[in-house]
SEMI-190382 format. One record per residue (C-alpha): x, y, z; residue number from 0. Coordinates in steps of 0.25 Angstrom, whole numbers. Layout:
% SEMI-190382
X / Y / Z / NUM $
...
END
This chain:
% SEMI-190382
-55 / 55 / -107 / 0 $
-67 / 48 / -100 / 1 $
-66 / 33 / -96 / 2 $
-75 / 25 / -105 / 3 $
-88 / 20 / -99 / 4 $
-88 / 5 / -94 / 5 $
-98 / -4 / -101 / 6 $
-110 / -11 / -93 / 7 $
-103 / -24 / -97 / 8 $
-90 / -20 / -90 / 9 $
-98 / -16 / -77 / 10 $
-106 / -30 / -78 / 11 $
-93 / -37 / -80 / 12 $
-87 / -31 / -68 / 13 $
-99 / -34 / -60 / 14 $
-99 / -49 / -64 / 15 $
-84 / -50 / -61 / 16 $
-85 / -44 / -47 / 17 $
-97 / -53 / -44 / 18 $
-91 / -65 / -50 / 19 $
-78 / -63 / -42 / 20 $
-86 / -61 / -29 / 21 $
-93 / -75 / -32 / 22 $
-80 / -81 / -35 / 23 $
-72 / -77 / -22 / 24 $
-85 / -78 / -14 / 25 $
-85 / -64 / -8 / 26 $
-97 / -55 / -7 / 27 $
-102 / -47 / -19 / 28 $
-98 / -34 / -13 / 29 $
-87 / -24 / -15 / 30 $
-81 / -26 / -2 / 31 $
-82 / -41 / -3 / 32 $
-74 / -41 / -16 / 33 $
-64 / -31 / -12 / 34 $
-60 / -38 / 1 / 35 $
-58 / -51 / -7 / 36 $
-50 / -44 / -18 / 37 $
-41 / -38 / -7 / 38 $
-38 / -52 / -1 / 39 $
-36 / -58 / -15 / 40 $
-26 / -47 / -19 / 41 $
-19 / -47 / -6 / 42 $
-21 / -32 / -3 / 43 $
-25 / -26 / 11 / 44 $
-40 / -25 / 14 / 45 $
-47 / -13 / 10 / 46 $
-37 / -10 / -1 / 47 $
-48 / -9 / -12 / 48 $
-61 / -1 / -11 / 49 $
-74 / -10 / -11 / 50 $
-80 / -1 / -21 / 51 $
-73 / -7 / -33 / 52 $
-78 / -21 / -32 / 53 $
-92 / -15 / -27 / 54 $
-93 / -8 / -40 / 55 $
-89 / -20 / -48 / 56 $
-100 / -28 / -41 / 57 $
-110 / -17 / -44 / 58 $
-107 / -17 / -58 / 59 $
-99 / -5 / -60 / 60 $
-85 / -3 / -62 / 61 $
-76 / 4 / -52 / 62 $
-69 / 17 / -56 / 63 $
-55 / 20 / -52 / 64 $
-60 / 29 / -40 / 65 $
-67 / 17 / -34 / 66 $
END
């Protein structure tokens, strides 16, 4: 069975949350900026997460499991 399509509202909400978080923690509005902050905040080693994930949220699309 195919995965249901995400609505435009879900994409917009993800984008707003990502940009709001970047403003709140005062990092650059880029995938690498949010990723490095998240790694420090969660206490994991640097470069544990891919930059694509937060970059996609900032661009208004939702990341897939492969990203």
